[in-house]
Residue frames relative to the residue before (quaternion, step in Angstrom):
aa qw qx qy qz dx dy dz
M 1.0000 0.0000 0.0000 0.0000 0.00 0.00 0.00
P 0.4109 -0.7074 0.5117 0.2623 3.62 -0.82 0.93
T 0.4817 -0.6597 0.5001 0.2876 3.55 -1.07 0.72
P 0.6648 -0.4963 0.3684 0.4195 3.61 -1.24 0.29
Q 0.6313 0.5337 -0.3367 0.4509 3.59 1.08 -0.75
E 0.6654 0.4976 -0.3073 0.4639 3.59 0.99 -0.82
K 0.6196 0.5336 -0.3348 0.4682 3.58 1.08 -0.70
Q 0.6730 0.4892 -0.3008 0.4661 3.56 0.95 -0.90
K 0.6280 0.5271 -0.3344 0.4647 3.60 1.06 -0.73
K 0.6440 0.5117 -0.3170 0.4721 3.58 0.99 -0.79
T 0.6431 0.5212 -0.3120 0.4663 3.59 0.99 -0.85
N 0.6569 0.5102 -0.3056 0.4634 3.57 0.93 -0.92
K 0.6542 0.5145 -0.3116 0.4585 3.58 1.00 -0.84
K 0.6527 0.5115 -0.3018 0.4704 3.56 1.03 -0.83
F 0.6463 0.5269 -0.3058 0.4595 3.57 1.04 -0.87
S 0.6699 0.4960 -0.2935 0.4681 3.56 0.98 -0.91
R 0.6372 0.5114 -0.3302 0.4727 3.60 1.04 -0.72
K 0.6508 0.5205 -0.3192 0.4513 3.58 1.01 -0.76
N 0.7730 0.3667 -0.1769 0.4866 3.57 1.04 -0.75
E 0.4571 0.6763 -0.4631 0.3452 3.59 1.22 0.20
S 0.5136 -0.6407 0.4695 0.3245 3.57 -1.18 0.43
L 0.2647 -0.7447 0.5964 0.1403 3.55 -1.29 0.50
D 0.3610 -0.7394 0.5372 0.1853 3.55 -0.72 1.14
P 0.4188 -0.7100 0.4955 0.2740 3.67 -0.65 0.98
R 0.5987 0.5616 -0.3647 0.4396 3.60 1.10 -0.53
K 0.6253 0.5146 -0.3223 0.4902 3.54 1.14 -0.72
L 0.6479 0.5147 -0.3225 0.4596 3.61 0.97 -0.81
T 0.6884 0.4798 -0.2939 0.4577 3.61 0.87 -0.89
K 0.6353 0.5125 -0.3299 0.4743 3.58 1.11 -0.63
K 0.6372 0.5428 -0.3247 0.4404 3.59 1.03 -0.80
V 0.7788 0.3105 -0.1690 0.5182 3.62 0.89 -0.86
K 0.4219 -0.7374 0.4383 0.2936 3.65 1.35 0.14
L 0.1612 0.8280 -0.5209 0.1309 3.58 0.99 0.82
N 0.6379 0.5489 -0.3328 0.4256 3.60 0.91 -0.85
Q 0.7020 0.4687 -0.2792 0.4578 3.57 0.83 -1.00
I 0.6631 0.5133 -0.3141 0.4451 3.63 0.94 -0.86
V 0.6768 0.4830 -0.2984 0.4685 3.59 0.91 -0.92
A 0.6553 0.5093 -0.3132 0.4616 3.62 0.98 -0.84
K 0.6563 0.5158 -0.3096 0.4555 3.57 0.98 -0.83
S 0.6813 0.4956 -0.2895 0.4542 3.60 0.89 -0.92
T 0.6651 0.4880 -0.3101 0.4726 3.62 0.96 -0.83
K 0.6449 0.5105 -0.3294 0.4636 3.62 1.08 -0.64
E 0.6644 0.5219 -0.3061 0.4388 3.59 0.98 -0.86
H 0.7456 0.3686 -0.1991 0.5182 3.58 1.07 -0.80
H 0.4461 -0.7268 0.4340 0.2905 3.63 1.24 0.31
A 0.2223 0.8123 -0.5081 0.1803 3.57 1.02 0.81
E 0.6692 0.5220 -0.3116 0.4273 3.60 1.15 -0.44
K 0.3736 0.7336 -0.4767 0.3082 3.56 1.33 0.28
Y 0.8440 0.1177 -0.1443 0.5030 3.56 -1.07 0.93
V 0.3617 0.7102 -0.5172 0.3118 3.61 1.08 0.68
K 0.2421 -0.7797 0.5655 0.1166 3.56 -0.90 0.99
K 0.8472 0.0707 0.0282 0.5259 3.56 0.68 -1.11
H 0.8030 0.2534 -0.1079 0.5285 3.58 0.68 -1.13
K 0.3903 -0.7229 0.5261 0.2197 3.57 -0.75 1.10
R 0.4552 -0.6999 0.4742 0.2794 3.57 -0.94 0.84
A 0.5489 0.5743 -0.3982 0.4586 3.59 1.22 -0.34
D 0.6580 0.4849 -0.3153 0.4822 3.63 1.00 -0.74
I 0.6270 0.5199 -0.3488 0.4635 3.60 1.03 -0.70
A 0.6565 0.5057 -0.3196 0.4595 3.60 0.91 -0.87
K 0.6681 0.4964 -0.3065 0.4619 3.59 0.92 -0.85
A 0.6494 0.5148 -0.3116 0.4650 3.58 1.04 -0.81
L 0.6377 0.5227 -0.3299 0.4597 3.57 1.00 -0.74
I 0.6544 0.5031 -0.3097 0.4720 3.61 0.99 -0.87
L 0.6858 0.4701 -0.2978 0.4691 3.62 0.84 -0.91
T 0.6330 0.5269 -0.3355 0.4573 3.60 1.01 -0.75
A 0.6516 0.5050 -0.3108 0.4732 3.57 1.02 -0.78
A 0.6664 0.5036 -0.2930 0.4652 3.58 1.13 -0.69
I 0.7712 0.3810 -0.1730 0.4798 3.56 1.08 -0.76
Q 0.5548 0.6744 -0.3874 0.2956 3.55 1.02 -0.87
P 0.2774 -0.8091 0.4937 0.1570 3.61 -0.54 1.06
E 0.8053 0.0322 0.0395 0.5906 3.57 0.96 -0.91
R 0.6510 -0.5241 0.3689 0.4066 3.55 -1.27 0.40
G 0.6932 0.5201 -0.2951 0.4024 3.59 0.85 -0.85
T 0.7195 0.4368 -0.2402 0.4835 3.58 1.22 -0.43
Y 0.3151 0.7819 -0.4947 0.2114 3.60 1.25 0.28
T 0.6798 0.4933 -0.2970 0.4542 3.60 0.84 -0.97
A 0.6600 0.5126 -0.3097 0.4536 3.60 0.96 -0.87
T 0.6452 0.5069 -0.3242 0.4708 3.58 1.04 -0.76
M 0.6374 0.5217 -0.3275 0.4630 3.62 0.96 -0.83
E 0.6697 0.4997 -0.3022 0.4587 3.61 0.88 -0.92
A 0.6559 0.5050 -0.3122 0.4662 3.60 0.99 -0.83
I 0.6414 0.5143 -0.3322 0.4624 3.63 1.01 -0.73
Y 0.6607 0.4902 -0.3058 0.4793 3.60 0.95 -0.83
R 0.6969 0.4817 -0.2885 0.4462 3.60 0.94 -0.81
K 0.8084 0.3312 -0.1456 0.4643 3.58 0.87 -0.95
V 0.7417 0.3814 -0.2141 0.5085 3.58 1.11 -0.67
I 0.7659 0.3377 -0.1785 0.5172 3.60 0.68 -1.11
Q 0.1853 -0.8203 0.5120 0.1752 3.57 1.20 -0.66
A 0.5505 0.5396 -0.4255 0.4741 3.51 0.72 1.21
E 0.6328 -0.5302 0.4050 0.3930 3.53 -1.29 0.22
T 0.4771 -0.6890 0.4698 0.2774 3.54 -0.95 0.92
P 0.3932 -0.7191 0.5138 0.2535 3.63 -0.82 0.94
S 0.5536 -0.6037 0.4602 0.3425 3.54 -1.22 0.46
P 0.6491 -0.5109 0.3778 0.4183 3.65 -1.17 0.43
S 0.6526 0.5180 -0.3335 0.4412 3.63 0.96 -0.74
T 0.6200 0.5333 -0.3400 0.4643 3.58 1.11 -0.68
I 0.6558 0.4956 -0.3060 0.4804 3.57 1.00 -0.84
S 0.6499 0.5169 -0.3252 0.4524 3.58 0.95 -0.81
R 0.6734 0.4944 -0.3118 0.4527 3.62 0.93 -0.79
S 0.6795 0.5064 -0.2917 0.4435 3.59 1.11 -0.57
M 0.4353 0.7303 -0.4506 0.2724 3.65 1.25 -0.18
S 0.6772 0.5030 -0.3106 0.4382 3.60 0.83 -0.89
R 0.6725 0.4926 -0.2912 0.4694 3.59 1.12 -0.62
L 0.6904 0.4983 -0.2755 0.4463 3.60 1.20 -0.50
V 0.4641 0.7009 -0.4547 0.2942 3.66 1.14 -0.18
D 0.7281 0.4360 -0.2571 0.4623 3.60 0.69 -1.05
P 0.6612 0.4889 -0.3414 0.4552 3.67 0.83 -0.77
L 0.6794 0.4757 -0.3056 0.4676 3.62 0.91 -0.86
W 0.5939 0.5460 -0.3735 0.4579 3.62 1.09 -0.54
Q 0.6588 0.4904 -0.3163 0.4749 3.59 0.98 -0.82
V 0.6317 0.5194 -0.3294 0.4719 3.61 1.01 -0.74
F 0.6392 0.5245 -0.3166 0.4648 3.56 0.98 -0.81
K 0.6675 0.4982 -0.2994 0.4654 3.60 0.91 -0.86
Y 0.6391 0.5291 -0.3311 0.4494 3.56 1.02 -0.81
Y 0.7293 0.4297 -0.2632 0.4629 3.61 0.72 -0.98
S 0.5868 0.5527 -0.3710 0.4610 3.59 1.13 -0.54
T 0.6821 0.4612 -0.2922 0.4865 3.61 0.90 -0.89
K 0.6429 0.5329 -0.3248 0.4441 3.59 0.96 -0.84
L 0.6826 0.4762 -0.2867 0.4743 3.60 0.89 -0.89
D 0.6201 0.5380 -0.3402 0.4586 3.60 1.03 -0.72
R 0.6752 0.4886 -0.2990 0.4647 3.59 0.99 -0.79
N 0.6966 0.4728 -0.2744 0.4646 3.59 1.08 -0.68
L 0.7417 0.4189 -0.2304 0.4705 3.60 1.08 -0.60
V 0.7864 0.3465 -0.1538 0.4877 3.56 0.87 -0.97
P 0.4796 -0.6601 0.4886 0.3091 3.64 -0.91 0.88
R 0.6306 -0.5904 0.3507 0.3616 3.56 -1.08 0.76
H 0.7815 0.3389 -0.1744 0.4940 3.62 0.85 -0.88
A 0.3875 0.7290 -0.4922 0.2760 3.63 1.17 0.31
T 0.5293 -0.6114 0.4832 0.3355 3.56 -1.20 0.63
K 0.4068 -0.7127 0.5114 0.2552 3.55 -0.91 0.89
I 0.0863 -0.7669 0.6352 0.0293 3.55 -0.98 0.94
L 0.1592 -0.8061 0.5686 0.0385 3.55 -0.52 1.24
V 0.0594 -0.7806 0.6215 0.0294 3.55 -1.02 0.79
L 0.0609 -0.7917 0.6078 0.0101 3.56 -0.92 0.95
D 0.1370 0.7806 -0.6006 0.1062 3.55 -0.90 0.93
V 0.2814 -0.7629 0.5718 0.1087 3.55 -1.23 0.59
K 0.0599 -0.7792 0.6235 0.0236 3.58 -1.00 0.82
G 0.3798 -0.7243 0.5350 0.2121 3.53 -1.09 0.77
I 0.1786 -0.7712 0.6055 0.0823 3.59 -1.07 0.79
P 0.2838 -0.7650 0.5471 0.1870 3.64 -0.34 1.13
T 0.2574 0.7421 -0.5880 0.1931 3.59 -0.82 0.99
K 0.3249 -0.7445 0.5534 0.1842 3.59 -1.26 0.40
I 0.2738 0.7722 -0.5270 0.2259 3.57 1.09 0.64
Q 0.7384 -0.4697 0.2637 0.4057 3.54 -1.29 0.30
I 0.7305 0.4308 -0.2488 0.4678 3.63 0.94 -0.80
A 0.5002 0.6751 -0.4267 0.3346 3.60 1.24 -0.13
E 0.1046 -0.7746 0.6213 0.0556 3.55 -1.16 0.66
K 0.5385 -0.6170 0.4598 0.3435 3.57 -1.18 0.53
G 0.2274 0.7564 -0.5823 0.1924 3.53 -0.87 1.06
Y 0.6618 -0.4633 0.3808 0.4498 3.54 -1.31 -0.28
V 0.1377 0.7985 -0.5573 0.1814 3.55 -0.04 1.36
K 0.8456 -0.0564 -0.0044 0.5308 3.57 -0.69 1.13
D 0.7163 -0.5019 0.2446 0.4186 3.56 0.74 1.23
A 0.7274 0.3221 -0.2529 0.5506 3.59 1.07 0.63
I 0.4831 -0.6277 0.5195 0.3205 3.57 -1.27 0.37
R 0.3043 0.7391 -0.5392 0.2654 3.57 -0.37 1.26
K 0.5931 -0.5615 0.4276 0.3874 3.55 -1.26 0.26
G 0.3034 0.7497 -0.5455 0.2198 3.54 -1.02 0.79
I 0.3987 -0.6647 0.5679 0.2769 3.50 -1.39 -0.24
K 0.3169 -0.7329 0.5664 0.2038 3.58 -1.27 0.27
L 0.1812 -0.7681 0.6104 0.0672 3.52 -1.12 0.90
G 0.0684 -0.7963 0.6010 0.0073 3.55 -0.72 1.11
I 0.1048 -0.8095 0.5777 -0.0001 3.57 -0.73 1.16
L 0.1779 -0.7574 0.6209 0.0958 3.55 -1.04 0.88
T 0.0796 -0.7929 0.6035 0.0278 3.57 -0.77 1.04
V 0.1932 -0.7435 0.6315 0.1051 3.50 -1.30 0.62
N 0.8213 -0.1313 0.0009 0.5551 3.56 -0.42 1.32
G 0.7598 -0.4211 0.1873 0.4586 3.52 0.98 0.98
V 0.6488 0.4847 -0.3103 0.4978 3.59 1.30 -0.05
P 0.4183 -0.7104 0.4922 0.2794 3.67 -0.69 0.95
R 0.1096 -0.8209 0.5596 0.0307 3.59 -0.80 1.00
D 0.8045 -0.0255 0.0207 0.5931 3.63 1.08 -0.49
F 0.0539 -0.7812 0.6214 0.0244 3.54 -1.30 0.40
K 0.1065 -0.7554 0.6403 0.0895 3.52 -1.34 0.34
V 0.2284 -0.7500 0.6085 0.1228 3.53 -1.23 0.66
S 0.0094 -0.8015 0.5971 -0.0301 3.59 -0.91 0.94
K 0.6328 -0.5085 0.4078 0.4180 3.54 -1.30 0.10
G 0.6416 -0.5839 0.3565 0.3469 3.54 -1.22 0.50
N 0.6637 0.5083 -0.3134 0.4506 3.61 1.18 -0.33
R 0.5207 0.6253 -0.4199 0.4018 3.62 1.24 0.15
H 0.4420 -0.6919 0.5005 0.2744 3.60 -1.01 0.80
D 0.6197 -0.5860 0.3748 0.3634 3.56 -1.11 0.69
V 0.6137 0.5801 -0.3550 0.4010 3.60 1.04 -0.74
N 0.5775 0.6077 -0.3767 0.3940 3.63 1.16 -0.48
F 0.5883 0.5838 -0.3789 0.4117 3.59 1.19 -0.42
L 0.5189 0.5923 -0.4317 0.4399 3.62 1.24 -0.11
D 0.6593 0.4750 -0.2905 0.5052 3.56 1.18 -0.65
Y 0.6518 0.5329 -0.3218 0.4331 3.57 0.94 -0.91
L 0.7795 0.3036 -0.1407 0.5296 3.61 1.01 -0.87
R 0.2637 0.8041 -0.5026 0.1772 3.59 1.18 0.46
D 0.6526 0.5186 -0.3294 0.4435 3.61 0.89 -0.80
S 0.6822 0.4832 -0.2961 0.4619 3.59 0.87 -0.89
I 0.6428 0.5132 -0.3194 0.4706 3.58 1.03 -0.81
G 0.6582 0.5069 -0.3038 0.4664 3.60 0.97 -0.82
K 0.6762 0.5019 -0.2909 0.4542 3.56 1.03 -0.81
E 0.7585 0.3770 -0.1902 0.4963 3.57 0.91 -1.01
G 0.7355 0.5166 -0.2288 0.3740 3.57 1.09 -0.67
Q 0.3856 0.7165 -0.5089 0.2810 3.63 1.16 0.22
G 0.8335 0.0552 -0.0937 0.5416 3.55 -0.49 1.26
A 0.5691 0.5892 -0.3706 0.4378 3.57 1.30 0.26
V 0.3910 -0.6760 0.5681 0.2596 3.55 -1.39 -0.03
L 0.2173 -0.7756 0.5855 0.0919 3.55 -0.89 1.03
L 0.1761 -0.7936 0.5772 0.0777 3.60 -0.73 1.06
L 0.0266 -0.8181 0.5704 -0.0684 3.51 -0.79 1.12
D 0.4361 -0.6575 0.5488 0.2762 3.54 -1.35 0.41
S 0.7153 -0.4739 0.3012 0.4160 3.56 -1.29 0.20
G 0.5669 0.6083 -0.3862 0.3992 3.63 1.18 -0.35
F 0.6918 0.4644 -0.2797 0.4771 3.62 1.19 -0.32
I 0.3568 0.7351 -0.5040 0.2800 3.60 1.16 0.39
D 0.3015 0.6750 -0.6249 0.2508 3.56 -0.63 1.24
I 0.3833 -0.7757 0.4565 0.2074 3.55 -0.23 1.34
A 0.6630 0.5144 -0.3209 0.4391 3.60 0.88 -0.88
R 0.6926 0.4578 -0.2930 0.4743 3.61 0.86 -0.89
L 0.6260 0.5229 -0.3431 0.4657 3.64 1.03 -0.67
A 0.6298 0.5251 -0.3328 0.4657 3.57 1.06 -0.74
E 0.6333 0.5121 -0.3337 0.4748 3.61 1.04 -0.72
L 0.6143 0.5374 -0.3502 0.4596 3.60 1.02 -0.69
L 0.6908 0.4804 -0.2912 0.4552 3.55 0.85 -0.96
K 0.6416 0.5114 -0.3339 0.4640 3.61 1.02 -0.63
A 0.6600 0.4969 -0.2913 0.4823 3.58 1.22 -0.59
G 0.5771 -0.6201 0.3674 0.3839 3.59 1.28 0.05
V 0.5608 0.5679 -0.4031 0.4477 3.63 1.18 0.46
G 0.2744 -0.7526 0.5766 0.1607 3.57 -0.67 1.07
F 0.1257 -0.8087 0.5720 0.0545 3.57 -1.18 0.43
V 0.1162 -0.7225 0.6739 0.1017 3.50 -1.36 0.46
C 0.0603 0.8151 -0.5638 0.1187 3.58 -0.49 1.22
R 0.4354 -0.6838 0.5156 0.2775 3.53 -0.93 0.91
A 0.3136 -0.7649 0.5406 0.1557 3.57 -0.89 1.03
R 0.5449 -0.6022 0.4716 0.3437 3.53 -1.24 0.45
S 0.6379 -0.5822 0.3487 0.3641 3.56 -1.11 0.60
N 0.7084 0.4506 -0.2690 0.4719 3.65 1.12 -0.51
M 0.4632 0.6774 -0.4604 0.3385 3.65 1.22 0.07
M 0.1251 -0.7851 0.6056 0.0360 3.55 -0.98 0.92
G 0.4513 -0.6778 0.5176 0.2626 3.56 -1.22 0.58
D 0.5094 -0.6570 0.4719 0.2937 3.56 -1.31 0.31
E 0.8113 0.0722 0.0111 0.5801 3.58 1.04 -0.79
F 0.3539 -0.7456 0.5282 0.1995 3.56 -0.72 1.12
V 0.2356 -0.7888 0.5578 0.1056 3.58 -0.94 0.93
E 0.7469 -0.3015 0.2588 0.5332 3.62 0.49 -1.14
V 0.3358 -0.6758 0.6147 0.2297 3.48 -1.51 0.06
K 0.0742 -0.7926 0.6048 0.0251 3.59 -0.87 1.01
R 0.2128 -0.7806 0.5790 0.1006 3.56 -1.02 0.88
F 0.0080 -0.7823 0.6217 -0.0394 3.56 -0.93 1.02
G 0.8346 -0.1912 0.0937 0.5081 3.55 -0.16 1.27
D 0.8569 -0.1082 0.1125 0.4912 3.56 -0.59 -1.22
F 0.7688 0.2681 -0.1838 0.5508 3.61 1.20 -0.01
E 0.2761 -0.7339 0.6015 0.1531 3.48 -1.37 0.39
V 0.2407 -0.7654 0.5867 0.1092 3.54 -1.24 0.60
E 0.2181 -0.7325 0.6349 0.1130 3.53 -0.96 1.01
V 0.1555 -0.7870 0.5930 0.0701 3.59 -0.83 0.99
W 0.0304 -0.7928 0.6075 -0.0376 3.54 -0.76 1.17
M 0.3341 -0.7116 0.5782 0.2182 3.55 -1.19 0.54
K 0.1150 -0.7636 0.6331 0.0535 3.54 -1.12 0.74
H 0.1580 -0.8071 0.5667 0.0493 3.61 -0.66 1.13
V 0.0883 0.7902 -0.5974 0.1042 3.57 -0.69 1.09
S 0.8507 -0.1761 0.0822 0.4884 3.58 -0.69 1.20
G 0.7657 -0.3875 0.2015 0.4722 3.58 0.78 1.06
V 0.6659 0.4514 -0.3119 0.5055 3.63 1.21 0.12
D 0.2543 -0.7838 0.5524 0.1261 3.60 -0.93 0.92
F 0.1140 -0.7608 0.6371 0.0474 3.54 -0.97 0.97
R 0.2858 -0.7211 0.5931 0.2158 3.53 -1.33 0.23
L 0.1881 -0.7592 0.6177 0.0823 3.53 -0.96 0.98
F 0.1377 -0.7934 0.5923 0.0286 3.58 -0.58 1.24
I 0.1018 -0.7758 0.6220 0.0297 3.59 -0.82 1.06
Y 0.1442 -0.8060 0.5727 0.0397 3.58 -0.44 1.27
R 0.0121 -0.7846 0.6195 -0.0206 3.58 -0.91 0.97
D 0.2241 -0.7529 0.6007 0.1485 3.54 -1.06 0.78
R 0.7549 -0.3979 0.2663 0.4483 3.57 -1.32 -0.06
R 0.6684 0.5028 -0.3025 0.4571 3.61 1.11 -0.61
G 0.5622 -0.6460 0.3700 0.3603 3.57 1.25 -0.09
S 0.4862 0.6558 -0.4510 0.3608 3.61 1.20 0.09
E 0.2867 -0.7821 0.5451 0.0946 3.52 -1.12 0.94
F 0.0138 -0.7546 0.6560 -0.0002 3.48 -1.27 0.63
K 0.1312 -0.8299 0.5420 0.0158 3.56 -0.62 1.21
I 0.0411 -0.7820 0.6217 -0.0161 3.55 -1.02 0.91
L 0.2184 -0.7510 0.6145 0.1033 3.56 -0.95 1.00
S 0.1090 0.8168 -0.5516 0.1295 3.60 -0.73 1.03
S 0.4245 -0.6619 0.5493 0.2827 3.49 -1.34 0.33
L 0.5829 0.5845 -0.3620 0.4331 3.61 1.26 -0.06
C 0.4833 -0.7114 0.4472 0.2456 3.58 -1.21 0.44
D 0.6868 0.4920 -0.2817 0.4548 3.62 1.03 -0.79
P 0.3684 -0.7587 0.4871 0.2265 3.67 -0.56 1.08
I 0.6396 0.5152 -0.3335 0.4629 3.62 1.08 -0.69
L 0.6487 0.5091 -0.3169 0.4686 3.57 0.99 -0.83
V 0.6339 0.5275 -0.3287 0.4602 3.58 1.02 -0.79
L 0.6645 0.5019 -0.3094 0.4591 3.59 0.93 -0.85
R 0.6693 0.4909 -0.3063 0.4661 3.60 0.96 -0.83
L 0.6325 0.5259 -0.3324 0.4614 3.58 1.05 -0.75
Y 0.6599 0.5081 -0.3277 0.4460 3.59 0.92 -0.81
R 0.5940 0.5524 -0.3751 0.4488 3.60 1.10 -0.48
V 0.5932 0.5728 -0.3593 0.4371 3.60 1.15 -0.58
R 0.5349 0.6436 -0.4051 0.3681 3.63 1.15 -0.49
W 0.5574 0.6257 -0.3886 0.3833 3.59 1.16 -0.50
S 0.5244 0.6553 -0.4124 0.3543 3.62 1.18 -0.41
I 0.6695 0.4782 -0.3234 0.4674 3.63 1.01 -0.64
E 0.5733 0.5408 -0.3880 0.4778 3.60 1.16 -0.41
I 0.6302 0.5114 -0.3332 0.4799 3.60 1.06 -0.70
L 0.6147 0.5512 -0.3429 0.4481 3.60 1.07 -0.70
F 0.6637 0.4830 -0.2928 0.4904 3.57 0.94 -0.91
R 0.6268 0.5317 -0.3351 0.4606 3.59 1.07 -0.72
R 0.6549 0.5021 -0.3118 0.4709 3.60 0.99 -0.79
L 0.6183 0.5219 -0.3442 0.4764 3.59 1.09 -0.67
A 0.6382 0.4991 -0.3262 0.4870 3.56 1.07 -0.70
D 0.6225 0.5264 -0.3501 0.4614 3.63 1.06 -0.67
L 0.6539 0.4922 -0.3183 0.4784 3.60 1.11 -0.56
G 0.4754 -0.6860 0.4358 0.3368 3.57 1.24 -0.11
F 0.0386 0.8497 -0.5242 0.0409 3.56 0.94 0.91
R 0.1347 0.7753 -0.6045 0.1239 3.54 -0.91 0.97
L 0.5039 -0.6273 0.4997 0.3208 3.56 -1.26 0.42
L 0.3268 -0.7777 0.5150 0.1519 3.57 -0.84 1.04
G 0.8087 0.0677 -0.0512 0.5820 3.62 1.20 0.13
R 0.5384 -0.6469 0.4512 0.2968 3.55 -1.30 0.03
S 0.6043 0.5567 -0.3620 0.4403 3.63 1.21 -0.14
L 0.6521 -0.4925 0.3911 0.4234 3.58 -1.30 0.26
E 0.6437 0.5180 -0.3393 0.4496 3.65 0.93 -0.77
A 0.6454 0.5244 -0.3157 0.4568 3.58 1.03 -0.82
V 0.6245 0.5358 -0.3288 0.4635 3.60 1.07 -0.74
V 0.6732 0.4913 -0.2903 0.4703 3.59 0.92 -0.94
V 0.6485 0.5136 -0.3102 0.4684 3.55 1.01 -0.87
S 0.6213 0.5515 -0.3384 0.4418 3.59 1.04 -0.78
V 0.6728 0.4801 -0.3021 0.4750 3.57 0.89 -0.95
L 0.6550 0.5166 -0.3145 0.4530 3.62 0.94 -0.89
V 0.6609 0.5222 -0.3184 0.4349 3.58 0.90 -0.92
F 0.7125 0.4390 -0.2738 0.4740 3.61 0.81 -0.90
L 0.6299 0.5069 -0.3505 0.4727 3.63 1.02 -0.59
V 0.6490 0.4913 -0.3223 0.4833 3.61 0.97 -0.81
A 0.6329 0.5264 -0.3402 0.4545 3.62 0.95 -0.76
L 0.6545 0.4957 -0.3060 0.4820 3.60 1.00 -0.80
L 0.6550 0.5040 -0.3103 0.4698 3.61 0.95 -0.82
V 0.6570 0.5138 -0.3200 0.4494 3.57 0.97 -0.85
L 0.6457 0.5103 -0.3213 0.4685 3.61 0.95 -0.83
R 0.6860 0.4782 -0.2947 0.4625 3.59 0.90 -0.88
L 0.6473 0.5079 -0.3286 0.4637 3.58 1.00 -0.75
Y 0.6305 0.5180 -0.3418 0.4661 3.58 0.99 -0.75
A 0.6538 0.5093 -0.3167 0.4614 3.60 0.91 -0.87
T 0.6595 0.4986 -0.3108 0.4689 3.60 1.03 -0.74
L 0.6927 0.4685 -0.2824 0.4700 3.61 0.87 -0.89
A 0.7176 0.4255 -0.2466 0.4932 3.58 1.07 -0.74
R 0.3761 -0.7525 0.4597 0.2845 3.59 1.34 -0.04
R 0.4385 0.6444 -0.4919 0.3880 3.52 0.84 1.06
A 0.5934 -0.5480 0.4460 0.3856 3.53 -1.25 0.37
F 0.3711 -0.7339 0.5232 0.2236 3.58 -0.96 0.86
C 0.2026 0.7472 -0.6032 0.1915 3.54 -0.50 1.25
V 0.3931 -0.7563 0.4681 0.2331 3.58 -0.39 1.22
P 0.6861 0.4709 -0.3244 0.4498 3.69 0.70 -0.83
C 0.6421 0.5236 -0.3279 0.4539 3.63 1.01 -0.80
L 0.6839 0.4753 -0.2968 0.4672 3.62 0.83 -0.93
R 0.6553 0.5008 -0.3230 0.4642 3.59 0.96 -0.75
R 0.6318 0.5350 -0.3346 0.4500 3.56 1.03 -0.76
R 0.6571 0.5012 -0.3063 0.4725 3.56 1.02 -0.83
L 0.6544 0.4992 -0.3168 0.4713 3.61 0.99 -0.74
L 0.6393 0.5240 -0.3141 0.4670 3.55 1.03 -0.78
R 0.6332 0.5501 -0.3298 0.4332 3.54 1.00 -0.86
W 0.6728 0.4580 -0.2939 0.5012 3.59 1.04 -0.70
L 0.6811 0.5309 -0.3082 0.3990 3.58 0.81 -0.98
F 0.7932 0.2179 -0.1119 0.5575 3.56 1.00 -0.83
K 0.1546 0.8382 -0.5062 0.1313 3.53 1.11 0.80
F 0.7987 0.2622 -0.1308 0.5256 3.59 0.90 -0.84
D 0.5690 0.5568 -0.4055 0.4493 3.62 1.24 0.29
F 0.1919 -0.8435 0.4911 0.1024 3.57 0.15 1.28
W 0.5767 0.5929 -0.3873 0.4074 3.59 1.20 -0.38
Y 0.7044 0.4566 -0.2560 0.4794 3.57 1.18 -0.52
D 0.1850 0.7608 -0.5957 0.1793 3.53 -0.45 1.24
V 0.3261 -0.7954 0.4694 0.2016 3.59 -0.17 1.27
R 0.7242 0.4485 -0.2663 0.4510 3.59 0.81 -0.97
A 0.8091 0.3043 -0.1416 0.4824 3.59 0.91 -0.81
R 0.3070 0.7916 -0.4946 0.1858 3.57 1.22 0.30
N 0.7822 0.2614 -0.1445 0.5467 3.58 0.97 -0.77
S 0.4954 0.6896 -0.4155 0.3262 3.63 1.20 0.13
A 0.6690 -0.4949 0.3663 0.4163 3.56 -1.29 0.23
R 0.6182 0.5554 -0.3557 0.4275 3.61 1.05 -0.70
L 0.6751 0.4727 -0.3070 0.4759 3.59 0.95 -0.80
R 0.6216 0.5397 -0.3423 0.4529 3.58 1.07 -0.68
R 0.6279 0.5277 -0.3229 0.4723 3.57 1.12 -0.72
I 0.6473 0.5187 -0.3158 0.4606 3.56 1.04 -0.83
C 0.7559 0.4231 -0.2190 0.4491 3.59 0.90 -0.92
M 0.4866 0.6694 -0.4397 0.3489 3.64 1.21 -0.18
D 0.3525 -0.7197 0.5497 0.2357 3.56 -1.05 0.72
A 0.7512 -0.4256 0.2512 0.4376 3.60 -1.27 0.12
S 0.6611 0.5272 -0.3311 0.4187 3.59 0.92 -0.86
E 0.6328 0.5239 -0.3238 0.4693 3.60 1.10 -0.77
V 0.6433 0.5154 -0.3336 0.4574 3.58 1.00 -0.79
L 0.6632 0.4981 -0.3148 0.4614 3.60 0.95 -0.86
Q 0.6308 0.5267 -0.3342 0.4615 3.60 1.01 -0.73
K 0.6591 0.5102 -0.3042 0.4612 3.56 1.04 -0.77
């Protein structure tokens, strides 16, 4: 049995490790960010017509800024600090970054594919069953390509972002106008679903209910689990199964020569929950649908990174999504390789602590607090007080 002194020593060590700073240069070296970005920009000839600022440095700075940036108002300060302390070069102007967006799409896409594959190999066992999850989120914005549609529970101008994950790792995405229905993303991502989904299961929300498209998925060899709407009815009753506190009604649904199963779950209070699936086991279907929450966690982590659009053009929108997805993959890969717990706020706090170690003006927690106001007051204000 450890003594109380040993327990306290272990707690102090754990606390100090949690609050230590993290050098971004150490992070980039661990995940080989410099080599991958330089290789991708060279292969796609992104350095063509460069006068002063290398586009590989701009891409790396955008990724690190997305990984570290604490708040919207401090984006420029974080970019300048990264260029000064990590890249050790002069910070490019916003117009220079904006003009380089079209050149960075293909290199960043290659970087995204590399880290997505790398993380999938490090996290997922080789013979594990593939579980695909597709979901769409609306982004309110007034950029040129935005259209008025149902975005974030309201009718407003914006765009929609659909992300496809495989075993919790993002593998592909598409961007559309705000007036496009969610079910259209099954067509936009059809090639990726067909490539990744052979013998796999695709998890969907009720916004993707389209019997014809689901039948095409099943004919292509992709199983699915999709939440059904409350008014959906089956064609042929099969049986009732009871499992402890709830029962399940199993119905068959016949569509153009393809058979689906509609599971209606009821508990003792009489509440219903319907799931449409190509699988047979109702307990397995229910457990698989719970896995769909992983993509909601992915969108939450993108929000924790402070996801924002870096420009008003279509290329800037695609680069914005790629930059934040790569930043998330890099942080998660570093946590996996370093055998640390993956926590976006904790890793960002450690990176910030190193980046602004000697900049006493920059204090994220106390920037608007009374303590910071006392520090920044001049002599006349102190005398008046």
